[in-house]
N, C-alpha and C positions, 0 to 999 in steps of 0.2 A: 560550542562555542568553546568548551577546554580544550578542544584539540588546537584552536587558534592559537593558545597560550603557552602551549607545555606541546613541547616536540622529542623530547629524550626519549629513547624507545621503550624505557620503564615507565615512565608517565603515559604514553601512548597506551602500554599494554594497561595499565591500571584504568584509565578511562574507558578503555574497551571494555573491560570487565564490570564496570559501571553500568554503563551501557544495557549489556547484556543484562544484568540484575535486572535493571528498570523494565526492560521488555520481560522479563518473567513474572515481574510482578504486575505489570499491565497484561498480561496474558491470562494471569490468576485472577485478577480483579474483573476482567473480562466474562469469564466463567463463572464466579461465583455471581455477577448480576445475572448471566441468563439462566443460571441454576435457581436464583432469586425469583425470577418471573416464571421459572417453571418453564423454561424453554420458548415461552412466547417470545415471538419476535414481532416487533412492529413493521407490519406487512402496508406500504404504502406508494405511492409514485414516488420515483427515484429518478433524478437527472444523472445517468452515468458520468458525463461530460464535468460537470460540477464535483462529485464525489473524486473523481480524479485530479481535479482543479487541487482539490482540497489536500489529498493524498501527497501531488507533489509540492505543494506548499511546504508541507510537514519535512517531506525531504529534502528539499532544498538547504534547510539549516541543520539537517543531522545527518547526513551522509557526506561521506568523504568527496572534496570539490574533483578529484580525479576521474569520478564516474559522472559521466554527462546524462542527463536526462532528457527524452525525448517524448515526443506524444503525436500521434496520428490518429486523431478524434474524426472519424468519417461516420459515424453512425449516426444516422439520420433517419427520425428523431431518435433522440438520445434519451426518451423516459423509458422506464420500464417500470414494474410492479416489485417490491421488497423491502430490505431493511438495509436503509441508506448506512446506518453503524455499522451491521455486519459486512456489507460491502468494503467498506473503508479499509475496517479492521484485517479483511482477507487481502486486500490489495498494498496494505502496507506489510503484513505479514511476507507477501512472496516479494516485496521490495527489499526488504531488508534480509530476505536468504537471499535474493539477486545480488546484495552489496557483500554480502558474506563470501560470494562465491567469486567475486573481482578484487581481491587484496591489492592489485596495481592497479586499479582502474577500470574503465570501460563506458559501457552505454549501457544504459535502462531505455526500454522504449516501453510508454503506454498505449495502445492501439485499441481504437474500437470500430468494427463495420455493421453492418446487418447481414445476417445470416439468414435463407430462405431453407428452410425444412422441408414446407410442402406447400401446396396451392395456397393455406388457411393461416400457415404459420410464420412469424419472424419473431427474431430475438436479436438483441445488440450481443456482439459476441465480444467479451472483453480479453483483451490478451498484455500480459505482461511478457518482455523477453530480454534477454541479456547476451 
């Protein structure tokens, strides 16, 4: 939201510095919480498409409007077992890194699909590309 009100290059650099500091603080907090739980994660059913939707909702308000966000969610079913919070954090980190790799804008795509590893094993494959 700050970027909408301030456009001078110096101000934009300062805002970017603030965002990076906030991201580092969030990462540290996440690590401290994981350490406090002694590495125990909440393992349960996770709807990948719902988590991706939440991530996209957060990103739409925090990344440059010159970066288009796309989704190709083809995994059916889209449920898996895992820690929804950890998955969300991983996707956010990938997206933030992708944003940093596109200073002039671009396209960020989230996609899912079912991949067959053998006759008995299926899993949803989540891809973030830029």
